C-alpha positions as CSV (number, residue, x, y, z in Angstrom):
1,M,63.2,154.3,74.8
2,L,65.4,151.4,76.4
3,I,63.4,147.8,77.2
4,S,64.3,144.9,78.7
5,L,63.8,141.5,78.1
6,N,62.5,140.9,81.4
7,W,59.8,143.2,81.2
8,L,58.5,142.0,77.6
9,N,58.4,138.5,79.0
10,Q,56.5,139.6,81.5
11,Y,53.7,140.0,78.9
12,I,54.9,137.4,76.3
13,D,56.7,134.1,76.7
14,L,60.6,134.8,75.3
15,T,61.5,132.3,76.5
16,N,63.9,130.1,74.8
17,I,64.2,133.2,71.7
18,Q,67.2,134.8,71.0
19,A,67.4,138.7,71.6
20,E,68.0,138.5,68.2
21,E,65.0,137.4,66.8
22,I,63.3,139.2,68.8
23,A,64.6,142.4,67.5
24,S,64.1,141.2,64.2
25,M,60.3,140.3,64.9
26,L,59.6,143.9,66.4
27,T,61.3,145.7,63.5
28,N,59.6,143.7,61.1
29,L,56.2,144.7,63.3
30,G,57.0,148.5,63.0
31,L,59.2,148.7,66.0
32,E,62.8,149.8,65.1
33,V,65.0,148.3,67.0
34,E,68.7,150.2,67.2
35,D,71.1,148.6,69.5
36,I,70.9,144.9,72.1
37,Q,72.6,145.8,75.5
38,K,73.6,142.5,77.3
39,A,74.4,143.4,80.9
40,S,76.5,141.0,82.5
41,P,75.7,139.9,86.2
42,L,77.7,141.8,89.0
43,S,80.5,139.5,91.7
44,P,78.5,138.3,94.1
45,Q,80.9,140.1,96.4
46,I,78.8,143.5,95.7
47,V,76.1,143.3,98.4
48,C,73.5,146.0,100.2
49,G,74.8,147.2,103.4
50,K,73.2,150.0,106.1
51,I,75.6,152.3,106.8
52,L,75.8,153.0,110.8
53,E,77.9,155.9,111.2
54,T,80.1,158.3,109.3
55,S,83.0,160.9,110.3
56,P,84.7,163.1,108.6
57,H,88.3,162.5,107.1
58,P,90.7,163.5,109.0
59,N,93.3,164.3,106.3
60,A,91.0,165.0,103.9
61,E,88.1,167.8,103.4
62,K,85.9,165.9,100.9
63,L,86.2,162.4,102.6
64,K,84.4,160.6,105.1
65,V,85.0,157.8,106.9
66,C,82.3,155.0,107.1
67,K,81.3,152.1,109.5
68,V,79.1,149.8,107.2
69,D,77.3,146.7,108.1
70,V,77.2,144.2,105.6
71,G,75.8,141.5,107.5
72,E,79.2,140.0,108.6
73,K,80.4,140.1,112.6
74,D,81.9,143.1,112.6
75,P,81.4,146.5,110.4
76,L,83.5,147.4,107.4
77,H,85.4,150.5,107.7
78,I,85.5,152.2,104.1
79,V,86.3,155.8,102.9
80,C,83.7,157.4,100.7
81,G,83.9,160.4,98.8
82,G,80.1,160.2,98.1
83,P,78.5,163.2,99.5
84,N,75.0,161.8,100.2
85,A,77.1,159.4,102.8
86,R,75.1,159.4,105.9
87,A,74.3,157.1,108.9
88,G,70.8,155.6,108.2
89,I,70.9,154.5,104.7
90,H,71.2,151.1,102.2
91,V,74.1,151.5,100.0
92,A,76.1,148.9,97.3
93,V,79.1,147.9,99.2
94,A,82.2,146.3,97.0
95,Q,83.7,144.0,99.4
96,I,87.3,143.0,98.9
97,G,87.8,140.8,96.3
98,S,84.9,142.2,94.0
99,E,85.4,142.9,90.7
100,L,83.5,145.9,89.3
101,P,82.2,146.0,85.5
102,G,85.8,147.8,83.6
103,A,87.8,145.3,85.5
104,L,88.5,147.4,88.9
105,K,89.1,144.8,91.3
106,I,88.2,145.9,95.1
107,K,91.2,145.5,97.4
108,A,91.8,146.6,101.1
109,T,93.9,149.7,101.1
110,T,94.8,153.2,102.6
111,I,93.4,156.9,101.4
112,R,95.4,159.3,102.8
113,G,96.2,157.8,106.0
114,E,93.0,155.9,106.6
115,S,92.1,152.2,105.9
116,S,89.1,151.5,104.0
117,Q,87.8,147.8,103.5
118,G,85.8,148.2,100.1
119,M,84.4,150.6,98.1
120,L,80.5,152.8,98.4
121,C,79.2,152.8,94.4
122,S,77.3,155.3,92.5
123,E,75.7,153.9,89.5
124,K,78.1,155.3,87.3
125,E,80.7,152.8,88.7
126,L,78.3,149.7,88.4
127,E,77.2,150.9,84.6
128,I,73.6,151.2,85.8
129,S,73.7,154.7,84.4
130,D,76.1,157.8,83.9
131,S,75.1,159.5,87.0
132,H,78.1,159.7,89.5
133,E,76.8,162.7,91.5
134,G,76.8,160.3,95.1
135,I,76.5,156.6,96.3
136,I,73.6,154.4,94.9
137,E,70.9,154.9,97.9
138,L,68.8,152.0,98.2
139,P,65.1,151.4,99.2
């Protein structure tokens, strides 16, 4: 079972105590800690966006061209392979200049003749989970 220190801190004040010391205390109480995983923050250019519209990619059967609102003056045009990409959903958008976990830098590109100004991300691409069935749908 994975337990977040942020969650645990809601019940017990753990400020100024290192994760390794907390793990030792829990183990001494009979709650074995197998591993400590540290999550690094995502790039600030990874934001929530709303897909305004999608259209089939003219040169690729499994791709879609999405118009995505990220709060800027003009929406972004992003080529996406997620089967669940559709108008009206909120998604995780890696904008140009952002860096995904694993040192993947997002840049403007052309995918099969269509320009793409970012990337719509799956949970796996953001290292949230191993799920790669589609893009993240945010509430």
